[in-house]
C-alpha positions in Angstrom: 6.6 -26.8 -13.2 6.5 -23.0 -13.9 3.3 -21.4 -12.5 1.5 -19.3 -15.1 0.7 -16.0 -13.6 -2.0 -13.7 -14.8 -1.0 -10.1 -15.4 -3.4 -7.1 -15.4 -4.5 -6.9 -19.1 -5.2 -3.1 -18.8 -1.5 -2.5 -17.6 -2.8 -0.1 -15.0 -2.6 -2.0 -11.8 0.1 -0.6 -9.4 1.4 2.0 -11.9 3.3 5.0 -10.8 1.9 8.4 -11.6 4.1 11.2 -12.7 2.3 14.2 -11.2 4.5 16.6 -13.1 2.8 15.6 -16.3 -0.7 16.5 -15.2 -2.5 19.4 -16.9 -2.1 22.7 -15.0 -5.8 22.7 -13.8 -4.8 19.6 -11.7 -2.1 21.5 -10.0 -3.8 21.8 -6.6 -4.9 18.2 -6.2 -1.7 16.9 -7.6 0.2 18.9 -5.0 -2.0 17.5 -2.3 -1.3 13.9 -3.5 2.5 14.6 -3.6 2.5 16.2 -0.1 0.3 13.4 1.4 1.7 10.2 3.0 0.9 8.3 -0.2 3.0 10.7 -2.4 6.2 8.6 -2.5 4.3 5.3 -3.1 2.3 6.9 -5.9 5.1 8.7 -7.7 8.1 6.4 -7.4 9.0 4.8 -10.7 11.2 1.7 -10.8 11.9 -0.6 -13.8 9.8 -3.7 -13.2 11.3 -7.0 -14.4 8.6 -9.6 -15.1 11.2 -12.3 -14.5 11.7 -11.1 -10.9 7.9 -10.8 -10.3 7.3 -14.2 -11.8 9.9 -15.8 -9.6 8.6 -14.0 -6.5 5.0 -15.2 -6.8 6.0 -18.6 -8.1 8.2 -19.3 -5.1 6.2 -17.4 -2.5 5.2 -18.9 0.9 3.7 -17.6 4.1 5.9 -17.8 7.1 6.6 -16.1 10.4 9.4 -13.6 10.3 10.7 -12.4 13.7 7.6 -13.8 15.2 5.3 -11.8 13.0 3.3 -12.7 9.9 5.5 -12.6 6.8 6.0 -13.6 3.2 9.2 -15.2 1.9 10.3 -16.1 -1.6 13.4 -16.5 -3.7 14.3 -14.4 -6.7 17.4 -15.2 -8.8 18.3 -17.6 -6.0 18.2 -14.8 -3.4 15.8 -14.9 -0.5 13.3 -12.1 -0.3 11.3 -11.4 2.8 8.3 -9.1 3.1 6.7 -7.9 6.3 4.2 -5.2 7.1 7.0 -3.1 8.6 9.2 -3.5 5.4 6.2 -2.4 3.3 5.8 0.6 5.5 9.5 1.6 5.3 10.0 0.9 1.6 6.9 2.7 0.5 7.3 5.5 3.1 3.7 5.4 4.1 4.2 7.0 7.6 1.6 4.9 9.4 1.9 2.3 12.2 0.5 -1.1 13.0 -1.8 0.1 15.7 -3.9 2.3 13.4 -7.2 1.0 11.9 -7.6 -0.6 8.5 -11.4 -0.3 8.2 -14.4 1.9 8.9 -18.1 1.1 9.2 -20.2 1.4 6.1 -22.2 4.2 7.6 -19.1 6.2 8.5 -17.7 5.7 5.0 -21.0 6.8 3.3 -21.4 9.8 5.6 -17.9 10.9 4.9 -18.3 10.6 1.2 -21.6 12.4 1.3 -19.7 15.3 2.9 -17.5 15.3 -0.3 -20.7 15.6 -2.4 -21.0 11.9 -3.3 -24.2 11.3 -5.1 -24.4 7.5 -5.0 -25.0 4.8 -2.4 -22.8 1.8 -2.1 -24.9 -0.4 0.2 -25.6 -2.9 -2.6 -22.4 -3.1 -4.6 -20.2 -2.1 -1.6 -18.2 0.4 -3.7 -17.7 4.1 -4.0 -18.0 4.9 -7.7 -15.8 7.6 -9.3 -18.7 9.0 -11.3 -20.6 10.1 -8.2 -17.8 12.5 -7.2 -16.6 15.9 -8.5 -13.4 16.1 -10.5 -10.7 16.4 -7.9 -12.2 13.6 -5.8 -12.4 11.5 -9.0 -8.7 12.1 -9.6 -7.9 10.8 -6.1 -10.0 7.7 -6.6 -8.1 7.1 -9.9 -4.8 7.5 -8.1 -5.7 5.1 -5.3 -7.4 2.5 -7.5 -4.6 2.3 -10.1 -1.5 3.0 -8.0 -2.2 1.6 -4.5 -5.1 -0.8 -4.6 -4.9 -4.5 -5.1 -7.3 -5.3 -7.9 -6.8 -5.9 -11.6 -9.6 -4.0 -13.3 -12.5 -2.1 -11.7 -10.5 1.1 -11.6 -13.7 3.3 -11.6 -14.4 2.5 -8.0 -13.1 1.7 -4.5 -14.2 -1.2 -2.3 -15.0 -0.7 1.4 -11.4 -0.9 2.6 -10.0 1.4 0.0 -12.9 3.8 0.4 -12.0 3.9 4.1 -8.4 4.5 3.2 -9.2 7.4 0.9 -11.6 9.0 3.4 -9.0 8.7 6.1 -6.3 10.3 3.9 -8.6 13.1 2.8 -9.8 13.9 6.3 -6.3 13.4 8.0 -7.4 10.5 10.1 -5.1 7.6 11.0 -5.2 4.5 8.8 -2.8 1.6 8.4 -2.3 1.6 4.7 0.9 -0.6 5.0 -1.1 -3.3 6.8 -3.9 -3.2 4.2 -1.4 -3.6 1.3 0.5 -6.3 3.1 -2.6 -8.3 4.0 -3.6 -8.3 0.3 -0.1 -9.5 -0.6 -0.5 -12.3 2.0 -3.9 -13.3 0.6 -2.3 -13.5 -2.9 0.6 -15.5 -1.6 -1.8 -18.2 -0.4 -2.0 -19.9 -3.9 -0.9 -17.0 -6.0 -2.3 -17.0 -9.5 -1.7 -13.4 -10.6 1.1 -10.8 -10.5 -0.2 -8.6 -7.8 1.7 -5.4 -7.0 4.5 -5.7 -9.5 5.9 -2.3 -8.8 5.8 -2.6 -5.0 7.2 -6.1 -5.2 10.1 -4.9 -7.3 10.7 -2.1 -4.8 10.8 -4.6 -2.0 13.2 -6.9 -4.0 15.4 -3.9 -4.7 15.5 -2.9 -1.1 17.1 -6.3 -0.2 19.1 -7.1 -3.3 20.6 -4.4 -5.6 21.1 -5.2 -9.3 19.8 -8.8 -9.4 20.4 -10.4 -12.8 17.5 -9.9 -15.2 16.8 -10.7 -18.9 16.5 -7.0 -19.8 12.7 -7.2 -20.4 10.7 -4.6 -18.4 7.0 -4.3 -17.8 5.3 -1.5 -19.7 2.6 0.2 -17.7 -0.3 2.0 -19.3 0.3 5.7 -19.8 -2.9 7.5 -18.6 -4.5 10.4 -20.5 -5.9 13.5 -19.0 -9.4 12.2 -19.8 -8.9 9.1 -17.7 -7.9 11.3 -14.7 -11.4 12.8 -14.7 
């Protein structure tokens, strides 16, 4: 029986962002994103084949790979394996498994207050984009749509992604690869939606070049300048 996967209705989740198409007044912050360790993962575009993503999440299972937590699946009758280290290498995130994946709420809020954040996330446990100035809002948009795990809710970051953003912006160590991989493992445990379609396609392509497909590609939302702000 074919598993029916839910796809992000907004078409924004895990999109790539073409920083060359941004308005000129975003030049400084877009250059920062490109030069940061998330630049490759944010900018890299690959054709995403829903057929491949459907098969990956339909056949996925948790297993140990080289004595470490892993995910395995089959796509077009080819085995696909995902580990934290493979995520790190394919997305070129330049972190390591010994780095932290979280911060205390107080440290996060203190850090964002230093960025001029006007809100308080102690109740909803999110940093809201509207409480920040324009360039910080743009970085929230980049992380929430291109890197984060959720479908919808792109106007804010949860505790873990707020910690990731703060670490990136203050040049602190943070294990982004582990964070992304852990969300993939959570979804693999009874997958019901097509999480990380672009990253999954990149991981498939890394192991199997030119897998057969039906020619149908996933069309991501094309953001407008207004959405960046």
